[in-house]
N, C-alpha and C positions, 0 to 999 in steps of 0.2 A: 504494500500499499505506499503510495506516495507520502511524503512527510510534509509538514507544513513549512511554508517558506519562512525564511527569516525576516522579522519586523524592520521594515524600514523606517527612518526617523527623518522627517521633513520640516523645513523651517516654514512660517505662514506666507512669506513670500514665494517661496517654492510651489507650495500647494495652491496658491492663488494662480499662478502661472499654469500650473498643470491643468486645474479644472477648466479655466478659460479656454485653453487650447484644447483640450480634449473636448469642449462643446463646440467647437468649429466657431468661435468668436475672436480669436486672436490670429488674423483680422476678420473682422466681421463682414458678412456679405461677399464672401471671397470664393464661395464654391461657383462652377461654372452655371451659366444662364440656361440651364437645360431640364427638362422633367426628370432625368435620372438623378440630380442633386437632391430631390425630394426624397427618392429611394435612400440616397446615401445618408441623410440625416435620421430617418426612421432607422436605418440599420444600426448606425451608432448609438441613437439614443434609446432604441427598443420600443418606445411609444410616445406618442404626442397627445397631450390632453386637450379633448375637444370643449369648447364652450361656445354657445352660438352668439353671445353678445359681442357686437362689433363696433363699440362705440368710438375707437380711433379709426374706424374704417376698414377694419380688418379683424377676423376671429383670433381666439388665441393661437389654435395651431399654426394660421397663417403668419400670424406675428413671430413665432417662433422660426418658420421656414425663411421669412422675409429677412430676418437678423442674420441668415447664414447662407443664402443663396442670392447671387448676383441677378438683380432683374427679376425676382421671383413673380410668378403669375399665378393667381388662384387656380386657374383651369389645370396646371400641373399637377395639383394635389387631388382635385376633384376628378380629374382624369383616372389616376391611379385608383381612387375610391370608389368611382360610380361608372367607369367607362367599360368597354368592351373586354380591355385587357386588365383586370383588376389585379392590384399589386398590394393593396392596402385593405383592411376591413376595420370596422368600428366595434369594438367589443370592452368589456369591463375589465380593466388591470389598474387598480387604485381607484379610478374612476372612468367615466367614458375616455376611452383612448383610441388612437389610430396606432395600428400594429401591423407590421408585415405580414400577410396574409398566409405565408408558408409557415409562419410560426402558430398559426391557429390551433394545431392540436394540442399544444402545450396551454393554451389558454382556455380549452375546453373546460377546464376545471371550475371555472367562474358559472359555465352553464349548470354544471352538476350542483353547484351549491345554490345557485339561484332557483332550480327545481325543487330543492328542499324548502326554502323560503316561501315559493308561492303555492305550495302544496295544499297548505291551508286557505288560499285566496282565491286568485282568478283562476287557477289551475286544480283546485280541489275537485275531489270526486264528486261528479254530479253537476258541476260548474257547465253552463251551456253557451255562455259568450264566447270564451276563447274558442272552443272548438267551431263555433259558427264562422268567428272571424277567420280561423284557419282554412275552414272549407273554402270559404268565399275566395281568400288569396290563391288557393290551390287552384281551383276552377277559373278565376277570372283574371288572374296575373296579379302585378303590384297594387296596392292600393294606399290611398293617402290617409294619414291619419285623421285628419279633419273630417274626411267622409265618414270613415268608421265611427268617430266619436259621435257624430251626428246620426248615426243608424242606431247605435247603442248609447243613449244620451241619459240614461239613468245614473244618478250620483251614488258614486261609492267613495269609501275611503281607501285610496291608494296605498301603495307599499311606503311611500314617503310620508306618511301621516296626513296629507292633503287631499281635499276633495277634488275628483276627478270623474270622468264618465267611466261606464262599464267598458266601452270600447277602447278607450286609451289605456285603463288598466290591462285589458287583455293584450292589447299590443305590447305593453311594458313587459309583461309576463312573458310572451311568445318571444320578444327580442332577447331578453335577459337569459333566457334558457336554451338560446341557439335555435329554435324553430323557425325563425324569420330573422332576415338581415334588413338593414337600410339600403334600398336599391338606388335611391337618390334623394337629394334634397333640393327643394325650390325655395331658396332663401331659409326660412326656418322651418319651413313645412316638410314633413318627413314622408317618404312613401317606402312602404314595406314589401319584399317579396320573399318566398322561401328561400331559406339559407342554401340548399342546394342547386337553386338557380343562379347563385351569386357566387359560389365558392367552387373551384375546381374539385370533381369527385374524390380524386386521388389525396387530396389536402382533407377534405371533410370526412373521409372514411378512415383516416389514419389515427389510431388511439397510441398513447404513451402511457407508460407506468405511472402512477399517481404522484410518487417520490420524484421522478423525473419532472413532473409538470410543476410540482412545489418549487424545485429547485431553478427551472427555468424562469417561472415568474419572480422570484426573489432576485434573480441574477437581472432581470429586465429591469429591476429598480436601480439595482448597482449600474447597469449601464446607462439609465436616465440620468443618475446625479453624479457619478463618478467617484465621489469620496466619501459615500454612504458608511455608518457605522452599523453597530447591532443595536442600536436602541433609538429613541427619537419619539416624535410626536405620533399620536395613533394614526393619523391620516396617511403617513408613510407607509404602513403594514397592512392597509385595507385589502381583503383578499387573500392574505398570505398565512392565514391561520394564527394558532398562539404563539406565545413566545418560545416555548420549547421546539415548537416545530420549526420555527424559522432558525433557532440556534442549530439544530441538528443540520439544517439546510446548509446553514453558513459554514459550519465546520466541515462538510461534505466538499463545499465549493474550494475551500480553502486548502484541504489535503490534497485535491485534485490539480490545484495550482488555477484554477478559474479565478479565483481571488487571492490577493496577497496582502497581508495586513501591514498597516502603516500607523504611526503616531505622528501626530502634528503640533507642533510648538503653539502652546496656548488653547488647544482644543482637547476637551475632555474625551478620554475613551479611545479604545481602537478604532480605526477606519480601515476600509478595504479600497484597494484600486484593482482594476480587471487584469488579470494576468497577461494578456495580449497588450496591455497598454504599458507595460514597464519600459519599453524603448521611449515611449512619449515622456514619460517620468524622467528618465535619463537626460532627454533633451531638454528638458525644461528646467534642469538644474542651474541654468545660468540666466541672467535677465536677457530678455530679447533685444535687438539691436533696432528693430523696426519702430517707427513712430506709432503712439496710441492713437486709436479709433474709437468713436463713440457708438453705443449701440443701444437702441431702445428695446428693452426686455419685457417680453410679454408677462403678464401677472403671473401665468401658470407654466412658465417655462422650466422644464426640469432642472435648471441650474439654480433656481429659487425655491423648489420643493422644500427643502430641508431649511426651514428659518432659523433653527436654532445654530446650524452651521453658519449660515448668513452673518449672524452675530458674532460668533466665535472666531471665525476666519478673515472676516472683511469688517467686522464692528459696524453693520449695516443693518439696522432694523426695519424690517418690510412687512407691512400687513396690507393685503388687496382689501381696501375699505368699501367694495362695491355694496356689501351687505351690512355696513355699520350706518346706524342712524346718522343723519347729516349732522346733528349737533355733537356727536362724539367723535367725528370724523378730525385727525389732525392734518389730512391733505385734501384729499379730493375723491371723486367717485370711481375714475376708472384712470388711477396714476402708475406709471410704468417705471420700474428701476431703470436707472441710466449708468450704464458701464462704459467706463473710459479705460481703455487698455485692459488691466487685469483688476481693476478697482471699480467696485460700486461708489460713485461720487455723488449721488443723488437721485432725484426722481423728477419726472416730467408728466403734464398731463394734456395730451393732444386730443382732440375732438373733432370727428368729421362732420360736417353738415352737407348732407347730400342735397337739398335743393339748392344751395349757394354753392356748391362744389367747393367747399373751403374746408381746409385742415386749419383749425383755431387751437393755438397753444394757449391753455388758459393760466397756467402758472409752471415754474420749475422751481424746486427747492434742493439746495446743495449741503453737503455735509459741511460741518464747521470747519474740518481741516482743509477742505478743498477751496483754492481761490480761483473760481471759475471766472470772475470779472477780469482776470489778469492773463488769462491763457487765450491767445489769438487762436492756436490751432485747436483747441477744445471748441471754440464757437464756430470754426470753420465745419469740423468734424461733425457738430450736432446738426449744423444745417444741412450737411449732405445726408444724414440719417432721416431727416424730417422731411427733405426733398424726395427723398426716396419712398417714404410712407405715403406721402401725397401723391405721388405717381401711381402708387399701388392702388391706393383708393379711389383714385379718378378724381382728386382735387385739381382745381385750376391754379389755386393760390394758398398760401400759408399766410395766417395773421399771427400777430403776436400781442402781448401785452403792452399798453402804453407807456413804454418804458424806453429812456433814449439812452442811458448811460451803460457803461460797462458791458457785461455779458449780452445784455438784450440789444444794445447799440451794435455790437460786432455781429451778432446772430442775425439782425436784421439787414446789415449790409451784405452778409454772405448769400442771403435769400433773394435780394433784389435781383 
């Protein structure tokens, strides 16, 4: 049996450089401007979290891809998700995520667990709506969620504890258990079809041992974050079983060399890097010689999933305040972390106005140690990032707060 790898010790500076590089953000927006780059990102990170809210003109996964792929276009990812040559699929892995379709056999574990949850609800013995919805999709093809909800409109308490229609509850249960998948989205309107019509038969029929599935799904979290530990907030471990299960899986992955333990200066506890990223770890031991560039980081980007690591490694306290009551917000509704080189230097709130085709920057807030007002290159780099987001969103102009001095004056000049 392979032995555990020797624990490596990293400085905070080295750890920051490594994490940002392995997240394809140093430099940002550097992958080739092709649809294949979308697959490169999902391969590296394992999964991208889906969220339908697009306040800045892009959904979360589009922001993740836009930060890494030059000239990213929404159609590239949508094509892999919903086109004739599907290479990505939406499943639950921590939350609703986009994962490579050929990894689906390992994620079927989520379907099995969902079946147990729904066995007392929409899929209970004797339930009639879910079988009726499934029969309709089988006979007629893909069905829109809105049409199904209208047809079965009696109100019930859904799995998430909120009122919903029987039709939507049935669709949710059928989707979460792998009977149906999302065939396409028209904006935020979902259309469902049988999973066997969406996924290649050889992929759908493949089964893997339960222990392998658990380890694969745990490894996918390590792939997403890059410096994950053995503990952390509960949301990091959703769908991965209890602590004992995770501990056993982690030990197995470490024995096999898939994970290598590290300690990081100033960070509590042991962390892990992927065994196949040790070369990159060595390459990032010394500071980069290239100029820093600014990145608008998505609020659910994998690099910020571990909020405790953000605090310990970057001294950066970030909360996505979209669900925080207005009076309790420290910043704004949809605020993006702002990465500059390998440091989180602040946050920024861009908002897209579709009728006016305008990307408006409501405000920006910088860390006390960062002198944004004195850095000409930083202003130029933020301008480049905002201009790229504006192009992606379809904005014809970018507007800024009515401030002239310092950073805002420089930013305005570069956007002119």
